Structure formats: structure tokens, C-alpha cells
C-alpha positions in Angstrom: 0.0 0.0 0.0 1.2 3.5 -0.9 1.2 6.3 1.7 2.5 9.8 1.7 4.8 9.0 4.5 6.4 6.1 2.6 6.7 8.2 -0.5 8.5 11.0 1.4 10.7 8.5 3.2 11.7 7.0 -0.2 12.6 10.4 -1.5 14.8 11.1 1.5 16.4 7.7 1.2 17.2 8.3 -2.5 18.9 11.6 -1.6 20.8 10.1 1.2 22.2 7.4 -1.0 23.5 10.1 -3.5 24.6 12.7 -0.9 28.3 12.1 -1.4 27.9 12.5 -5.2 25.9 15.6 -4.7 28.5 17.1 -2.3 31.2 16.5 -4.9 29.2 18.1 -7.7 28.5 21.1 -5.6 32.3 21.4 -4.8 32.9 21.3 -8.5 30.7 24.4 -9.0 33.1 26.3 -6.6 35.8 26.0 -9.3 33.6 27.5 -12.2 34.7 30.7 -13.9 31.3 32.4 -13.4 30.1 35.1 -15.8 30.5 38.6 -14.2 26.7 39.3 -14.6 25.7 36.5 -12.3 24.5 37.7 -8.9 23.3 34.5 -7.3 22.9 30.8 -7.8 19.5 29.1 -7.5 19.5 25.5 -6.5 16.2 23.8 -7.5 14.9 20.3 -6.8 12.4 18.9 -9.3 10.4 16.1 -7.5 8.6 13.8 -9.9 6.5 10.8 -9.1 9.4 8.4 -8.6 12.5 10.5 -9.1 14.3 13.8 -8.2 16.5 16.0 -10.3 18.7 18.7 -8.8 19.7 21.7 -10.8 21.7 24.9 -10.3 20.8 28.1 -12.3 22.8 31.3 -12.6 20.7 34.3 -11.9 20.8 38.1 -11.8 19.6 40.2 -8.8 16.0 40.1 -10.2 16.0 36.3 -10.2 16.3 36.0 -14.0 18.5 33.3 -15.4 21.8 34.7 -16.8 23.3 33.5 -20.1 26.8 34.4 -21.4 26.6 34.8 -25.2 30.3 35.3 -25.8 32.9 32.9 -27.3 34.9 32.1 -24.2 33.9 28.5 -23.4 35.6 28.7 -20.0 32.9 31.1 -18.7 30.0 29.5 -17.0 26.4 30.7 -17.1 23.0 29.1 -17.5 22.2 25.8 -15.7 24.1 22.9 -14.4 22.8 19.4 -13.5 23.8 18.5 -10.0 22.1 15.2 -10.0 20.0 13.7 -12.8 17.0 11.6 -12.0 17.6 10.1 -8.6 15.2 7.2 -8.6 13.4 7.4 -5.3 10.5 5.1 -5.6 10.6 1.8 -7.4 7.2 0.9 -8.7 6.5 -2.8 -9.4 4.8 -3.3 -12.7 1.8 -4.9 -11.1 1.4 -1.9 -8.7 1.6 0.9 -11.3 -2.2 1.6 -11.4 -2.4 1.6 -7.6 0.6 4.0 -7.4 -0.7 6.5 -9.9 -4.1 6.5 -8.2 -2.3 7.2 -4.9 -0.1 9.9 -6.6 -3.1 11.7 -8.1 -5.1 11.7 -4.8 -2.2 13.0 -2.7 -0.6 15.3 -5.3 2.9 14.4 -4.1 
């Protein structure tokens, strides 16, 4: 049976299993040659039904994404994948209908 608590716990567990990788990826961003027009970095988690994706975006002070349009490939701007599709909830084939019913009802 699917519950909101089990779903949240599985999301947490998926992140915990990948925390060392995430820490390393964040450390890598400290070495970037950031475009001078970037004022802040926005870290966003996209939580889907059975996975999480973590992204970093370069932003200006008005929270608009900043892009460098020059020719220097060493300058960073835009977005960066911190972690792609961390599977957080394994759904057995015979339980897919039940899971999607739960997911729609709870809007998780």
C-alpha cells in the first residue's frame, strides 16, 4: 500500500544514497569561472512521481536566469545538472495503477 509518509521517506532515502555525489558536484561548482553578470545561484529540486532531479541556475539580482553569449567556453552561465533523475521510488509493474491512483489523490 502506498502512503504519503512512505513516499516522502523513499525520496529522502534516494537523496541520502546520493549525498556524497551531490556534495562532490557542488564542490565542482566552486571552481567554475562564473560570468560577471551572475549575482546569485539558484538550487532547485524537481520532484517527480518516482525521481528527483537537482539543478543549479545562474541568476541576476532580479531572479532572471543569466546566459553568457560570448565565445569564451571557460565562462559559466545558465544551468548545471547537480544530480540527474535520482530514482526514489521503485514501482513494481503490477502496482503501477495503484501507485498512480495514490499519486493523483495525494498530489505528491
